[in-house]
C-alpha positions in Angstrom: 18.5 -5.8 -90.5 14.8 -5.2 -90.6 13.7 -8.5 -92.2 15.1 -10.7 -89.4 14.3 -8.5 -86.4 10.5 -8.8 -86.6 10.1 -12.5 -85.8 12.4 -12.2 -82.9 10.5 -9.2 -81.5 7.2 -10.9 -82.0 8.5 -14.0 -80.2 9.9 -11.9 -77.4 6.7 -10.0 -76.9 4.7 -13.2 -76.7 7.1 -14.4 -74.0 6.7 -11.3 -71.9 2.9 -11.5 -72.2 3.0 -15.1 -71.1 5.0 -14.2 -68.0 2.7 -11.3 -67.2 -0.3 -13.6 -67.6 1.3 -16.2 -65.2 1.8 -13.5 -62.5 -1.8 -12.3 -63.0 -3.1 -15.8 -62.4 -0.9 -16.2 -59.3 -2.1 -12.9 -58.0 -5.7 -13.9 -58.6 -5.2 -17.2 -56.8 -3.6 -15.4 -53.8 -6.4 -12.9 -53.7 -9.0 -15.6 -53.9 -7.3 -17.6 -51.1 -7.1 -14.5 -48.9 -10.8 -13.8 -49.5 -11.7 -17.4 -48.6 -9.4 -17.3 -45.6 -11.1 -14.1 -44.3 -14.6 -15.3 -44.8 -14.7 -19.0 -44.3 -11.7 -20.0 -42.2 -11.2 -18.4 -38.7 -8.0 -16.4 -38.5 -5.4 -17.6 -36.0 -4.2 -14.7 -33.9 -0.5 -14.6 -33.0 -1.2 -14.3 -29.2 -1.5 -16.5 -26.2 -4.5 -18.8 -26.2 -5.7 -19.3 -22.6 -5.5 -22.7 -21.1 -8.6 -23.8 -19.1 -6.4 -24.9 -16.2 -4.8 -21.5 -15.6 -8.3 -19.9 -15.2 -9.7 -22.9 -13.4 -12.4 -23.5 -16.0 -11.5 -27.2 -16.0 -12.9 -27.4 -12.5 -16.2 -25.7 -13.2 -18.8 -25.7 -11.9 -16.8 -26.1 -8.7 -15.6 -22.6 -9.4 -16.7 -18.9 -8.9 -18.3 -18.1 -12.3 -17.9 -17.3 -15.9 -19.3 -13.8 -16.3 -16.1 -12.2 -17.5 -14.5 -15.0 -19.5 -15.2 -13.4 -22.8 -13.1 -10.4 -21.8 -10.1 -12.6 -21.2 -10.5 -14.4 -24.5 -11.0 -11.2 -26.5 -7.9 -9.7 -24.7 -10.0 -6.9 -23.2 -8.4 -8.0 -19.9 -4.7 -8.1 -20.1 -2.1 -9.1 -17.6 0.8 -6.6 -17.2 3.1 -9.1 -18.9 1.0 -8.8 -22.0 2.1 -5.2 -22.5 5.6 -6.6 -23.3 6.8 -7.8 -26.7 6.5 -11.4 -25.5 2.9 -12.4 -24.9 2.7 -14.9 -22.1 0.7 -15.8 -19.0 2.3 -15.1 -15.6 3.0 -18.0 -13.2 -0.1 -19.8 -12.0 1.0 -20.0 -8.4 0.6 -16.3 -7.6 -2.4 -15.2 -5.4 -3.1 -12.1 -7.5 -2.0 -10.3 -10.6 -2.2 -6.7 -11.8 -3.9 -6.2 -15.1 -5.7 -3.8 -17.5 -9.3 -3.7 -18.4 -11.1 -2.0 -21.3 -14.6 -1.6 -22.8 -13.6 0.1 -26.0 -10.0 -1.0 -26.7 -8.9 2.6 -26.4 -9.0 3.5 -22.8 -7.7 1.1 -20.1 -8.0 1.0 -16.4 -6.1 -0.9 -13.7 -7.7 -4.1 -12.3 -6.7 -6.8 -9.8 -7.0 -10.4 -10.9 -7.0 -12.7 -7.9 -7.5 -16.2 -6.7 -9.8 -16.9 -3.7 -7.4 -19.5 -2.5 -3.7 -20.2 -3.3 -2.9 -22.7 -6.0 -1.5 -25.0 -3.3 -4.7 -24.7 -1.3 -6.9 -25.4 -4.3 -4.9 -28.4 -5.3 -5.0 -29.8 -1.7 -8.7 -29.1 -1.6 -9.4 -30.9 -4.9 -7.4 -34.0 -3.8 -9.2 -34.0 -0.5 -12.6 -34.0 -2.3 -11.5 -36.9 -4.5 -10.1 -38.9 -1.6 -13.0 -38.5 0.8 -15.9 -38.6 -1.7 -14.6 -40.8 -4.5 -11.9 -42.9 -2.9 -9.5 -41.9 -5.7 -6.6 -39.6 -6.1 -8.2 -37.8 -9.1 -11.8 -37.4 -10.0 -14.4 -34.9 -11.5 -14.6 -32.4 -8.6 -18.0 -31.2 -9.7 -19.5 -34.6 -9.9 -18.1 -35.6 -6.5 -19.5 -32.5 -4.8 -22.9 -32.9 -6.6 -23.4 -36.2 -4.8 -23.1 -34.7 -1.3 -26.0 -34.4 1.1 -25.6 -30.6 1.4 -25.7 -30.0 -2.4 -28.7 -32.3 -2.8 -30.5 -30.1 -0.3 -29.5 -27.0 -2.3 -30.9 -28.6 -5.4 -34.3 -29.0 -3.8 -34.6 -25.6 -2.2 -36.2 -22.5 -3.6 -34.8 -20.2 -0.9 -31.4 -20.0 0.8 -32.0 -20.6 4.5 -29.6 -20.6 7.5 -29.6 -24.4 7.8 -28.2 -24.7 4.2 -25.1 -22.7 5.1 -24.6 -24.2 8.6 -21.0 -25.2 9.2 -19.5 -23.2 6.3 -16.2 -21.6 7.5 -16.7 -18.1 6.1 -17.1 -15.5 8.9 -19.8 -14.0 6.8 -22.0 -17.1 7.5 -21.1 -17.7 11.2 -24.3 -15.9 12.3 -26.5 -15.6 9.3 -29.9 -14.0 9.2 -32.6 -14.7 6.6 -32.4 -11.1 5.5 -28.7 -11.5 4.8 -29.1 -14.7 2.8 -32.0 -13.2 0.8 -29.6 -10.3 -0.1 -27.0 -12.7 -1.3 -29.4 -14.5 -3.6 -31.1 -11.3 -4.8 -27.7 -9.6 -5.7 -25.7 -12.6 -6.9 -24.0 -11.3 -10.0 -23.1 -14.5 -11.7 -26.7 -15.3 -12.7 -29.0 -13.5 -15.1 -32.3 -12.1 -13.9 -31.1 -11.5 -10.3 -33.5 -9.6 -8.1 -35.6 -12.3 -6.5 -35.0 -13.8 -3.0 -36.1 -17.2 -4.5 -33.7 -19.3 -6.4 -36.1 -20.3 -9.2 -33.8 -18.6 -11.8 -30.7 -20.6 -10.5 -29.6 -23.5 -12.6 -27.9 -26.4 -10.9 -24.5 -25.0 -12.0 -25.4 -21.6 -10.4 -26.1 -23.3 -7.1 -22.9 -25.2 -7.2 -20.9 -22.0 -8.0 -22.5 -20.0 -5.2 -22.0 -22.8 -2.7 -18.4 -23.3 -3.7 -17.6 -19.6 -3.5 -19.2 -19.3 0.0 -17.2 -22.3 1.1 -13.9 -21.1 -0.1 -13.9 -17.3 0.3 -16.9 -15.0 0.5 -14.9 -11.9 -0.6 -16.5 -11.7 -4.1 -20.0 -12.0 -2.5 -19.3 -9.0 -0.3 -18.3 -7.0 -3.4 -21.5 -8.0 -5.2 -24.1 -7.4 -2.4 -22.5 -4.3 -0.9 -21.4 -2.4 -4.0 -19.2 0.7 -3.8 -21.7 2.6 -6.0 -24.1 2.5 -3.1 -21.4 3.9 -0.7 -20.1 0.7 0.7 -16.3 0.6 1.2 -15.5 -2.2 -1.3 -13.9 -2.0 -4.8 -16.1 -2.7 -7.8 -16.7 -6.3 -8.7 -16.2 -6.8 -12.5 -16.7 -10.5 -12.8 -15.3 -14.0 -12.5 -13.8 -16.6 -14.8 -13.2 -20.1 -13.5 -11.4 -19.6 -10.2 -10.2 -16.1 -10.8 -12.1 -12.9 -10.0 -11.6 -9.4 -11.4 -12.1 -6.2 -9.3 -11.0 -2.6 -9.4 -7.3 -2.2 -8.5 -6.1 -0.8 -5.2 -2.6 -0.4 -3.7 -2.3 -2.2 -0.3 -2.1 0.0 2.8 1.4 -1.3 3.6 2.8 0.7 0.7 1.8 3.9 2.6 3.4 3.2 6.0 6.3 5.5 5.1 4.1 8.2 3.6 4.3 11.8 4.9 2.2 13.0 7.8 -0.6 14.6 5.7 -1.1 11.4 3.7 -0.9 9.3 6.8 -3.4 11.6 8.5 -5.9 11.3 5.7 -5.7 7.5 5.6 -6.0 7.2 9.4 -9.2 9.3 9.3 -10.6 7.2 6.5 -9.8 4.0 8.4 -11.6 5.3 11.5 -14.6 6.4 9.3 -14.9 3.0 7.7 -14.8 1.2 11.0 -17.5 3.5 12.3 -19.7 2.8 9.2 -19.3 -0.9 9.9 -21.0 -0.5 13.2 -23.5 2.3 12.2 -25.1 2.0 8.8 -28.6 2.2 7.3 -29.1 -1.5 7.0 -28.4 -2.0 10.7 -25.7 -4.7 10.1 -22.6 -5.1 12.3 -19.6 -5.8 10.2 -16.6 -7.1 12.1 -13.2 -8.4 11.3 -11.8 -11.6 12.7 -8.3 -10.3 11.9 -6.7 -7.5 9.9 -3.3 -7.1 8.3 -1.5 -4.7 5.9 -3.4 -6.2 2.9 -6.9 -5.9 4.3 -7.3 -2.3 3.1 -6.3 -0.7 -0.2 -6.1 2.8 -1.7 -7.3 3.9 -5.2 -5.4 6.3 -7.3 -7.6 9.1 -6.1 -6.6 8.5 -2.5 -9.8 6.8 -1.5 -9.4 3.9 1.0 -11.4 0.7 0.7 -11.6 -2.8 2.1 -9.6 -4.8 -0.5 -9.9 -8.2 1.3 -13.2 -9.1 2.9 -12.3 -12.8 3.5 -12.0 -12.2 7.3 -15.2 -10.1 7.5 -18.2 -11.3 9.4 -21.8 -9.9 9.7 -24.3 -9.8 12.5 -27.8 -8.6 11.8 -28.7 -6.2 14.5 -32.2 -5.7 13.1 -33.4 -9.2 12.5 -31.1 -11.2 14.7 -29.0 -14.1 13.8 -29.4 -17.9 13.7 -26.4 -19.2 15.6 -25.9 -23.0 16.0 -24.3 -24.7 18.9 -20.9 -26.2 18.2 -22.1 -29.7 19.2 -25.0 -29.6 16.7 -23.2 -27.8 13.9 -23.0 -29.9 10.8 -19.6 -30.1 9.1 -18.9 -31.8 5.8 -16.5 -31.5 2.9 -17.7 -27.9 2.2 -16.6 -27.0 5.7 -13.0 -28.1 5.0 -12.2 -26.9 1.5 -9.7 -24.3 2.7 -10.1 -24.5 6.5 -9.2 -26.9 9.2 -12.2 -29.0 9.9 -11.3 -29.1 13.6 -11.3 -25.3 13.9 -13.8 -23.9 16.4 -15.4 -20.5 16.0 -16.4 -17.9 18.5 -20.1 -17.7 19.3 -22.2 -14.8 17.8 -22.8 -13.4 21.3 -19.1 -13.1 22.0 -18.5 -10.6 19.2 -17.8 -7.1 20.5 -19.0 -4.1 18.5 -15.6 -2.5 19.0 -13.7 -5.6 18.0 -12.6 -4.2 14.6 -11.7 -0.8 16.0 -9.4 -2.4 18.6 -7.7 -4.4 15.8 -7.2 -1.4 13.6 -5.8 0.7 16.5 -3.4 -2.1 17.4 -2.3 -3.4 14.1 -2.5 -0.6 11.5 -2.8 2.9 12.8 0.5 2.8 14.8 2.4 1.9 11.6 0.8 4.9 9.8 1.0 7.5 12.6 4.0 6.8 14.9 6.9 9.2 14.5 5.2 11.5 12.0 4.3 14.5 14.1 6.0 17.0 16.4 5.4 17.0 20.1 3.1 17.3 22.0 0.8 16.1 19.1 2.7 12.8 18.7 2.5 12.1 22.4 -1.3 12.6 22.4 -1.7 10.4 19.3 0.3 7.6 20.9 -1.7 7.9 24.1 -5.1 7.6 22.2 -3.8 4.7 20.1 -2.8 2.9 23.3 -6.3 3.3 24.8 -8.0 2.4 21.6 -6.0 -0.8 21.1 -6.6 -2.1 24.7 -9.0 -5.0 24.5 -9.4 -5.1 28.2 -11.0 -1.6 28.3 -14.8 -1.1 28.1 -16.3 -0.4 24.7 -17.1 3.2 25.6 -13.5 3.9 26.6 -12.2 2.5 23.3 -14.8 4.5 21.3 -13.9 7.7 23.1 -10.2 7.3 22.5 -10.9 6.8 18.8 -13.1 9.9 18.7 -10.5 12.0 20.4 -7.9 10.7 18.0 -10.1 11.7 15.0 -10.7 15.2 16.5 -6.9 15.7 16.9 -6.2 14.7 13.3 -9.0 16.5 11.5 -7.5 20.0 11.8 -4.2 19.0 10.3 -5.7 17.2 7.3 -4.6 18.8 4.0 -7.1 19.9 1.3 -5.4 19.8 -2.1 -5.6 18.0 -5.4 -3.4 15.1 -4.2 -6.6 13.9 -2.4 -8.7 13.8 -5.5 -11.5 11.8 -4.0 -12.5 14.8 -1.7 -11.1 17.7 -3.6 -12.3 20.4 -4.1 -15.3 19.5 -1.9 -13.0 19.8 1.2 -12.8 23.5 0.6 -16.5 24.0 1.1 -17.7 21.2 3.4 -17.2 20.7 7.1 -17.4 17.0 6.4 -13.7 17.1 5.6 
């Protein structure tokens, strides 16, 4: 048997070696291709790739800004739907979205991603721009707005002055002072090298973005120029991408209408405190609401209450004075009508009452928080003070006194425990609480 087994074994061994060599070559080629793929060819992530239209980047620079776009593309800002197994964007017609934000990919915090105008309003506005400025149904929004007389004035200016914002619909700019406009330019967060009252560091696109934002909704400007880190009652502005802005997340006040009496008491006192700070602050500005609703205020997870929607907030400069313009002479153009009715008239600066916001809050919000929450005779006194505070026909002093008595009644029954993390344990040792 031995003589004829050797050739077969030898042939079999050679076959095995050839097969092994074949697989080694295949493995080397696979390794080489993987190496080339990882170094030379960009990897395609199996995740949703943002469309420019969802963010509104296709409309820039008739948009808010681009300061936070990288966070979106790197998935360091995620919509809540991204936490599911199916990665997809939410519907584009919603006014706001809850999301998550990270700086290290390990810890996440809640944020609110919102639009300054609804998708319908923005589409209508874009069509109006094209129709009036280009005579077409579609056009380049940015190019059309660049040709306007107002923007040409913005291009030539080195400083934002009251005449350049005349006729814009935002309550913030109804009675502008130079001091306020300088603050806007100096603290505008969508440009590098902010800090100067002069617009030398603004590129053409920056001027367009600022003008567009002020024309549509000044909410993000409030967050930038009056930051919460300095004690102002606004959530933190994190940035913008296209026509979306990102800010710290709050729960709207309406979610707390059915809360127990101790929570309602705490929120009512915070509301009264914010309204008081709007009239009495170190900068000597009078902040006033043109209207309030259940979404105007929001609450952080630590129980702290903030203004979550500043779109209806106006400012009067008590220190420098304002620069009102008569309705007959006021210039209105396409920027006056992006989201507002061009025929709308606005109250004069002199007609704004200092107690205007207090009356609104006492009428629209505090009753929904406080009614039916307390035993008698406390509830009867609360209802009486709310009635006086909400009466717009009463003198300012009467309204203020009613609000002060309401606060004095509520303070002794305010709880001090860990549920109110924003003031605990300080409330144990400070008369402030």
